[in-house]
C-alpha positions as CSV (number, residue, x, y, z in Angstrom):
1,X,51.0,88.4,24.2
2,X,49.8,91.4,26.3
3,X,52.3,90.6,29.1
4,X,55.1,90.1,26.6
5,X,54.4,93.5,25.0
6,X,54.3,95.2,28.4
7,X,57.7,93.6,29.3
8,X,59.2,94.8,26.0
9,X,58.0,98.3,26.7
10,X,59.6,98.3,30.2
11,X,62.9,96.8,29.0
12,X,63.2,99.1,26.0
13,X,62.6,102.1,28.2
14,X,65.1,100.9,30.8
15,X,67.9,99.8,28.5
16,X,68.6,102.2,25.5
17,X,71.3,101.1,23.1
18,X,73.0,103.4,20.6
19,X,76.0,102.8,18.4
20,X,78.2,105.6,19.6
21,X,77.5,105.6,23.3
22,X,77.5,102.9,26.0
23,X,74.1,102.1,27.5
24,X,75.4,102.8,31.1
25,X,78.0,105.3,32.3
26,X,79.5,105.7,35.8
27,X,79.9,108.9,37.8
28,X,82.0,109.2,40.9
29,X,81.3,112.2,43.1
30,X,84.3,113.7,44.8
31,X,83.7,116.3,47.5
32,X,86.6,118.6,48.3
33,X,89.0,116.1,46.5
34,X,88.4,113.4,49.1
35,X,88.8,110.8,46.3
36,X,92.0,111.2,44.2
37,X,91.6,111.9,40.5
38,X,93.6,108.9,39.5
39,X,91.3,106.6,41.6
40,X,88.2,108.1,39.8
41,X,89.8,107.5,36.4
42,X,90.8,103.9,37.4
43,X,87.2,103.2,38.5
44,X,85.8,104.5,35.2
45,X,88.3,102.3,33.3
46,X,87.5,99.2,35.3
47,X,83.7,99.8,34.9
48,X,84.2,99.9,31.1
49,X,86.0,96.6,31.5
50,X,83.0,95.1,33.4
51,X,80.7,96.2,30.6
52,X,83.0,94.6,28.1
53,X,83.1,91.3,30.0
54,X,79.3,91.2,30.3
55,X,79.0,92.3,26.6
56,X,76.3,94.5,28.0
57,X,75.9,96.6,24.8
58,X,74.8,93.5,22.9
59,X,73.0,91.4,25.5
60,X,72.0,94.1,28.0
61,X,68.4,94.0,26.8
62,X,68.3,90.2,27.4
63,X,70.0,90.4,30.8
64,X,67.7,93.1,32.1
65,X,64.6,91.2,30.8
66,X,65.8,88.0,32.5
67,X,66.3,89.9,35.8
68,X,62.8,91.6,35.5
69,X,61.0,88.4,34.7
70,X,62.8,86.1,37.1
71,X,62.9,88.6,39.9
72,X,66.6,87.9,40.5
73,X,69.9,87.5,38.7
74,X,72.9,85.4,39.4
75,X,76.3,85.8,37.8
76,X,79.5,83.8,38.4
77,X,82.8,85.7,38.5
78,X,85.6,83.8,36.9
79,X,89.2,84.7,38.0
80,X,92.6,83.2,37.5
81,X,93.7,81.8,40.9
82,X,97.3,81.9,39.8
83,X,97.1,85.6,39.0
84,X,94.4,87.3,41.0
85,X,95.9,90.7,40.3
86,X,94.8,90.3,36.7
87,X,91.2,90.9,37.8
88,X,88.0,89.3,36.5
89,X,88.5,87.1,33.5
90,X,84.8,86.4,32.7
91,X,81.3,86.9,34.0
92,X,78.8,84.0,33.4
93,X,75.1,84.3,34.0
94,X,73.6,81.5,36.0
95,X,70.1,80.0,35.7
96,X,68.1,81.4,38.7
97,X,66.0,78.1,38.7
98,X,69.2,76.2,39.5
99,X,70.8,78.7,41.9
100,X,69.8,79.9,45.3
101,X,71.2,81.7,48.2
102,X,71.7,79.6,51.5
103,X,72.1,80.9,55.0
104,X,73.2,78.3,57.5
105,X,72.9,79.2,61.2
106,X,75.9,78.1,63.2
107,X,75.0,77.0,66.7
108,X,77.1,75.9,69.6
109,X,76.0,74.3,72.9
110,X,77.1,76.2,76.0
111,X,77.8,74.8,79.4
112,X,74.2,74.8,80.3
113,X,73.2,72.6,77.4
114,X,71.5,75.3,75.4
115,X,72.2,75.9,71.7
116,X,73.5,79.4,71.2
117,X,73.8,81.1,67.7
118,X,77.4,82.0,67.2
119,X,77.4,82.9,63.5
120,X,75.8,82.7,60.1
121,X,77.4,81.1,57.0
122,X,76.2,82.4,53.7
123,X,76.9,80.8,50.3
124,X,75.3,80.0,47.0
125,X,74.3,76.6,45.9
126,X,74.1,75.6,42.2
127,X,72.4,72.4,41.2
128,X,72.0,71.4,37.6
129,X,68.9,69.5,38.3
130,X,67.2,72.4,40.0
131,X,67.0,73.9,43.5
132,X,64.0,71.9,44.5
133,X,65.9,68.5,44.4
134,X,67.6,69.0,47.8
135,X,70.6,70.5,49.5
136,X,73.1,68.9,47.1
137,X,75.0,70.9,44.5
138,X,78.1,73.0,43.9
139,X,78.9,75.4,46.7
140,X,79.9,78.9,45.6
141,X,81.5,81.6,47.7
142,X,79.6,84.9,48.0
143,X,82.6,86.8,46.7
144,X,82.4,84.9,43.4
145,X,78.7,85.3,42.7
146,X,76.8,88.4,41.6
147,X,73.3,88.4,43.2
148,X,70.8,91.1,42.3
149,X,67.3,90.6,43.7
150,X,64.3,92.5,42.6
151,X,63.7,94.0,46.0
152,X,60.2,92.3,46.3
153,X,59.7,89.4,48.6
154,X,56.8,87.1,49.4
155,X,55.5,86.2,52.9
156,X,58.4,83.7,53.3
157,X,61.1,86.2,52.4
158,X,61.9,84.8,49.0
159,X,62.7,87.2,46.2
160,X,59.8,87.4,43.6
161,X,59.4,89.0,40.3
162,X,57.6,92.2,39.4
163,X,55.2,90.0,37.3
164,X,54.1,88.2,40.4
165,X,51.1,90.5,41.0
166,X,50.0,90.0,37.4
167,X,49.4,86.2,37.7
168,X,45.9,86.5,39.0
169,X,44.7,89.2,36.5
170,X,46.3,87.2,33.7
171,X,44.4,84.1,34.7
172,X,41.1,86.0,35.1
173,X,41.5,87.5,31.7
174,X,42.2,84.1,30.1
175,X,39.1,82.6,31.8
176,X,36.9,85.5,30.7
177,X,38.1,85.3,27.1
178,X,37.5,81.6,27.0
179,X,34.1,82.0,28.6
180,X,33.1,84.7,26.0
181,X,34.4,82.5,23.2
182,X,32.5,79.4,24.4
183,X,29.3,81.4,24.9
184,X,29.6,82.8,21.4
185,X,30.3,79.4,19.8
186,X,27.5,77.7,21.6
187,X,25.1,80.3,20.5
188,X,26.4,80.7,17.0
189,X,24.0,78.3,15.2
190,X,20.7,79.8,14.2
191,X,17.7,78.0,15.7
192,X,14.2,77.9,14.3
193,X,11.0,78.2,16.4
194,X,7.9,76.5,15.1
195,X,4.6,78.0,16.1
196,X,2.2,75.2,15.2
197,X,-1.4,76.1,14.6
198,X,-3.7,73.5,16.3
199,X,-6.9,75.4,15.5
200,X,-9.8,74.2,17.7
201,X,-9.0,70.5,17.8
202,X,-9.2,68.7,21.1
203,X,-6.2,68.6,23.4
204,X,-5.5,64.9,22.9
205,X,-5.5,65.3,19.1
206,X,-3.4,68.5,19.4
207,X,-0.8,66.6,21.5
208,X,-0.6,63.9,18.9
209,X,-0.3,66.4,16.1
210,X,2.5,68.2,18.0
211,X,4.4,64.9,18.5
212,X,4.0,64.1,14.8
213,X,5.5,67.5,13.8
214,X,8.4,67.2,16.3
215,X,9.3,63.7,15.1
216,X,9.9,65.1,11.6
217,X,12.7,67.4,12.8
218,X,14.3,65.9,15.8
219,X,17.4,63.6,15.9
220,X,16.7,59.9,16.2
221,X,18.9,57.1,17.7
222,X,18.4,54.0,15.5
223,X,19.5,50.5,16.2
224,X,20.8,48.6,13.2
225,X,19.9,44.9,13.6
226,X,22.2,43.9,10.7
227,X,25.5,44.8,12.4
228,X,24.3,45.6,16.0
229,X,25.4,49.2,15.9
230,X,23.6,52.3,17.1
231,X,23.6,55.2,14.7
232,X,22.3,58.7,14.8
233,X,19.6,59.2,12.2
234,X,19.6,62.9,12.0
235,X,17.0,64.9,10.1
236,X,18.6,68.2,9.1
237,X,16.7,70.9,7.5
238,X,18.9,73.5,6.0
239,X,18.3,77.2,6.3
240,X,18.0,77.5,2.5
241,X,15.1,75.0,2.3
242,X,11.7,76.3,1.3
243,X,8.7,75.7,3.5
244,X,5.1,75.1,2.2
245,X,2.5,75.6,4.9
246,X,-1.2,75.9,4.4
247,X,-3.1,78.9,5.7
248,X,-6.8,78.9,6.5
249,X,-9.2,81.7,5.7
250,X,-9.0,83.1,9.2
251,X,-5.2,83.7,8.7
252,X,-4.1,81.2,11.3
253,X,-1.3,78.8,10.3
254,X,2.0,77.3,11.5
255,X,4.6,80.0,11.8
256,X,8.4,79.6,11.7
257,X,10.8,82.2,13.1
258,X,14.5,82.2,13.7
259,X,16.3,83.0,16.9
260,X,19.3,85.4,16.4
261,X,22.7,83.8,16.8
262,X,25.3,85.1,19.3
263,X,28.3,86.9,17.8
264,X,31.5,88.4,19.3
265,X,30.7,92.1,19.5
266,X,33.2,94.9,19.5
267,X,32.4,95.8,23.1
268,X,33.0,93.2,25.7
269,X,33.0,95.1,28.9
270,X,34.0,92.1,31.1
271,X,37.0,91.3,29.0
272,X,38.0,95.0,28.8
273,X,37.8,95.3,32.5
274,X,40.2,92.5,33.2
275,X,42.5,93.6,30.4
276,X,42.8,97.0,32.0
277,X,43.4,95.4,35.4
278,X,46.2,93.3,33.9
279,X,47.9,96.4,32.4
280,X,47.6,98.2,35.8
281,X,49.3,95.2,37.5
282,X,52.1,95.5,35.0
283,X,52.7,99.2,35.7
284,X,52.1,100.1,32.0
285,X,50.2,103.3,31.2
286,X,47.0,102.5,29.3
287,X,47.9,105.2,26.7
288,X,50.8,103.0,25.6
289,X,48.8,99.9,24.9
290,X,45.4,101.2,23.7
291,X,45.3,101.1,19.9
292,X,43.0,104.0,19.7
293,X,45.1,106.3,21.9
294,X,47.3,108.9,20.3
295,X,50.9,108.9,21.5
296,X,52.2,112.4,22.0
297,X,55.8,113.4,21.7
298,X,55.0,116.9,22.9
299,X,55.7,119.1,25.8
300,X,55.7,118.5,29.5
301,X,52.1,119.8,29.9
302,X,51.0,116.9,27.6
303,X,52.6,114.3,29.8
304,X,50.0,112.4,31.9
305,X,50.3,111.4,35.5
306,X,50.6,107.7,34.4
307,X,53.7,108.6,32.3
308,X,55.3,110.3,35.3
309,X,54.6,107.3,37.5
310,X,56.0,105.0,34.7
311,X,59.2,107.1,34.5
312,X,59.7,106.9,38.2
313,X,59.1,103.1,38.1
314,X,61.8,102.7,35.4
315,X,64.2,104.7,37.5
316,X,63.6,102.4,40.5
317,X,64.2,99.4,38.3
318,X,67.5,100.8,37.1
319,X,68.7,101.5,40.6
320,X,67.9,97.9,41.7
321,X,69.6,96.5,38.6
322,X,72.7,98.6,39.2
323,X,73.6,96.2,42.0
324,X,75.0,93.9,39.3
325,X,77.6,96.6,38.3
326,X,78.4,97.5,41.9
327,X,79.2,93.9,43.0
328,X,81.3,93.2,39.9
329,X,83.1,96.5,40.2
330,X,83.9,95.9,43.9
331,X,85.6,92.6,43.1
332,X,87.5,94.0,40.2
333,X,88.9,97.0,42.1
334,X,89.9,95.0,45.1
335,X,91.6,92.3,43.0
336,X,93.6,94.8,41.1
337,X,94.7,96.6,44.3
338,X,93.1,99.9,43.3
339,X,91.2,100.1,46.6
340,X,90.9,98.1,49.8
341,X,87.7,96.5,51.2
342,X,87.6,99.3,53.8
343,X,87.8,102.0,51.1
344,X,84.9,100.4,49.2
345,X,82.3,101.2,51.9
346,X,83.2,104.9,51.5
347,X,83.5,105.0,47.7
348,X,80.3,103.0,47.1
349,X,78.1,105.8,48.4
350,X,79.7,108.2,45.9
351,X,79.1,106.0,42.8
352,X,76.0,106.5,40.6
353,X,75.1,105.0,37.2
354,X,73.6,107.0,34.4
355,X,71.6,104.9,32.1
356,X,71.3,106.1,28.5
357,X,67.9,107.7,27.7
358,X,66.2,108.2,24.4
359,X,68.0,111.0,22.6
360,X,64.9,112.7,21.2
361,X,63.0,112.8,24.5
362,X,66.1,113.9,26.4
363,X,66.9,116.8,24.0
364,X,63.2,117.8,23.9
365,X,63.1,117.9,27.7
366,X,66.4,119.9,28.0
367,X,65.4,122.4,25.3
368,X,62.1,123.0,27.0
369,X,63.7,123.5,30.4
370,X,66.3,125.9,28.9
371,X,63.5,127.8,27.0
372,X,61.5,128.3,30.2
373,X,64.6,129.5,32.1
374,X,65.5,132.0,29.4
375,X,61.9,133.3,29.3
376,X,61.9,133.7,33.1
377,X,65.3,135.5,33.0
378,X,64.0,137.9,30.4
379,X,61.1,138.8,32.7
380,X,63.4,139.3,35.7
381,X,66.0,141.3,33.8
382,X,64.3,144.7,34.2
383,X,64.3,144.1,38.0
384,X,68.1,143.3,38.2
385,X,69.8,145.9,40.3
386,X,66.6,146.8,42.1
387,X,65.1,143.6,43.6
388,X,67.5,141.0,42.2
389,X,71.2,140.6,41.6
390,X,72.9,139.1,38.5
391,X,74.3,136.3,40.7
392,X,70.7,135.6,42.0
393,X,69.5,135.3,38.4
394,X,72.3,133.0,37.4
395,X,71.9,130.7,40.4
396,X,68.2,130.7,41.1
397,X,66.6,131.4,37.7
398,X,69.1,129.9,35.2
399,X,70.2,127.2,37.7
400,X,73.9,127.6,36.8
401,X,76.4,125.8,39.0
402,X,79.7,127.3,40.3
403,X,81.6,125.4,37.6
404,X,79.3,126.6,34.8
405,X,79.5,130.2,36.0
406,X,83.3,130.0,36.1
407,X,83.6,128.4,32.7
408,X,81.2,130.9,31.1
409,X,83.2,133.8,32.6
410,X,86.5,132.4,31.2
411,X,84.9,131.9,27.7
412,X,83.5,135.4,27.7
413,X,86.9,136.8,28.7
414,X,88.7,134.8,26.0
415,X,86.2,136.0,23.4
416,X,86.5,139.7,24.5
417,X,90.3,139.5,24.1
418,X,90.1,138.0,20.6
419,X,91.6,140.2,17.8
420,X,89.0,142.0,15.6
421,X,90.0,140.1,12.5
422,X,89.5,136.8,14.4
423,X,86.0,137.9,15.4
424,X,85.3,139.0,11.8
425,X,86.4,135.6,10.6
426,X,84.2,133.8,13.1
427,X,81.2,136.0,12.0
428,X,81.9,135.2,8.3
429,X,82.1,131.5,9.1
430,X,78.9,131.7,10.9
431,X,77.2,133.5,8.0
432,X,78.5,131.0,5.5
433,X,77.2,128.1,7.6
């Protein structure tokens, strides 16, 4: 349950779904118009087609969760061989337990009788019975398979999941919880201690008296001669039973006390230690999982270092997962003749994906940044014309780009040229609102 909750926190943070906006948007950077505008528009349209084929808005949460848990994601690209220019027809996710990537080294023996590597053949193998059954299966071309690894590998070079490092802490936590439960259950029954007064009788008589008292309350194994069975003749004395014990004039008598039973206390340091260790291996801030911790929606000074690390971890996951979109987009653009394979190597470096973030936190962050910049501009304003220039304030303090400066200038010019009655109407509309 702890691991499942941590995975849900990570996936919900990485994939945000809203009704009016797609979960992922594409941005193509063009420097000095080196990429034509029609190509940028075509790339954006085809990316929306990829999202529609994957039904990412509805199943994006499940796809990202599968990639995070399995450590890799396979998807088969379905095309119409009779009409390749129509592009991708469907994208089907493959079970990673039944699919694996294969690299066959091609060797050729030279004149000296030595095997020389002349090439490498890469392909994907799909076997319905599982990848551990052998080398048999359906051979898939690399161009028809989307392969997105997690970026983590084991000592053999195999892609592993981000949950791999949580296996040992998870097992340790389970063992510690079981041990604490067993220890509590074994010590739960209350036990009575009999202090038997033997007075001043001789040792031999005292031993006989002790054996007599012990035989009254211990369990006996009895053989039944009638049917040949062995039964347990237990002598149980309930905790509600009254005891009548004689007491001599000197005050000495048999005393009965009760040992306290073991209970599960609210503080189990060993279990808490391994639980915190498990959450640390899952990259989850402890403030998100502790029931007694207050979750703050406040300002940047209230954000802890763990939250900053968690945010950077989510960004890395998004960048790794974006390989799914890049591979599908490459095939789609080349099949439709929008770009050539040579153009893709250049355009790929200009493509970035903007994952949707939670609206409340995004607006809170943007408003706080804008507020800080405006306050700084107000403090610098008396020094403009002496130590600073207006352009310096715009670019260095308000962080405005060339496009924003140009757009603001045009809007101010248009507003200054407006007729007085138009400005009056705008003011009245604003007052009514």
